[in-house]
C-alpha positions as CSV (number, residue, x, y, z in Angstrom):
1,M,14.3,-49.2,12.0
2,P,15.2,-47.9,8.5
3,G,11.5,-47.4,7.9
4,V,11.2,-45.1,10.9
5,L,14.3,-43.1,9.9
6,L,12.8,-42.7,6.4
7,A,9.5,-41.6,7.9
8,V,11.3,-39.0,10.1
9,V,13.3,-37.7,7.1
10,G,10.1,-37.5,5.1
11,V,8.4,-35.5,7.8
12,V,11.4,-33.1,8.1
13,I,11.4,-32.6,4.4
14,V,7.7,-31.9,4.3
15,V,8.0,-29.4,7.2
16,L,11.0,-27.6,5.5
17,I,9.0,-27.4,2.2
18,A,6.0,-26.0,4.1
19,L,8.2,-23.4,5.9
20,A,9.8,-22.4,2.6
21,A,6.4,-22.0,0.9
22,L,5.2,-19.9,3.8
23,A,8.2,-17.7,3.7
24,F,7.9,-17.3,-0.1
25,F,4.2,-16.3,0.0
26,R,4.8,-14.0,3.0
27,S,7.5,-12.2,1.1
28,I,5.2,-11.7,-1.9
29,A,2.5,-10.2,0.4
30,D,5.1,-7.9,2.0
31,E,6.3,-6.7,-1.4
32,R,2.7,-6.1,-2.5
33,A,2.1,-4.0,0.6
34,R,5.3,-2.0,0.0
35,A,4.3,-1.4,-3.6
36,A,0.8,-0.3,-2.5
37,E,2.3,2.1,0.0
38,R,4.7,3.5,-2.6
39,R,1.8,4.0,-5.0
40,A,-0.3,5.7,-2.3
41,N,2.6,8.1,-1.5
42,Q,3.0,8.9,-5.2
43,L,-0.7,9.7,-5.5
44,E,-0.6,11.9,-2.4
45,A,2.3,13.8,-3.9
46,L,0.4,14.2,-7.2
47,L,-2.6,15.5,-5.3
48,D,-0.4,18.0,-3.5
49,E,1.1,19.1,-6.8
50,V,-2.4,19.6,-8.3
51,K,-3.5,21.6,-5.3
52,D,-0.4,23.8,-5.6
53,V,-0.9,24.3,-9.3
54,A,-4.6,25.3,-8.7
55,W,-3.6,27.7,-5.9
56,T,-0.7,29.2,-8.0
57,N,-2.9,29.8,-11.0
58,R,-6.1,30.8,-9.2
59,D,-6.1,34.2,-10.9
60,I,-6.5,32.5,-14.3
61,A,-9.6,30.4,-13.4
62,P,-10.7,31.3,-9.9
63,E,-13.9,29.2,-9.9
64,L,-12.1,26.1,-11.2
65,S,-9.2,26.5,-8.8
66,T,-11.6,26.9,-5.9
67,I,-13.5,23.7,-6.9
68,I,-10.2,21.7,-7.3
69,I,-8.8,22.9,-3.9
70,D,-12.1,22.4,-2.1
71,T,-12.5,18.9,-3.5
72,I,-9.0,17.8,-2.5
73,R,-9.4,19.4,1.0
74,S,-12.7,17.7,1.6
75,G,-11.2,14.3,0.6
76,E,-8.3,15.0,3.0
77,Q,-10.8,15.8,5.8
78,E,-12.7,12.6,5.2
79,N,-9.6,10.6,5.4
80,R,-8.6,12.2,8.7
81,R,-12.1,11.4,10.1
82,R,-11.8,7.8,9.1
83,E,-8.4,7.5,10.8
84,L,-9.7,8.7,14.2
85,P,-10.8,5.9,16.5
């Protein structure tokens, strides 16, 4: 009888350890996803800022401003096409 109880306690401990490990690795994956999303948002904000600077200063270097704005817009259009089902 004590051997059976010991086996049950062992199984319970193993299951608890497995659940704790699963929760730990899942939280790490969630944090990495949140960090990647924050980084993507920062990069999008930076691109918007570059586009605004190019537009605001287009009289200084019109050709360069046009190239910058067109390049950013074409990338945005490609991303929109990829999102469509």
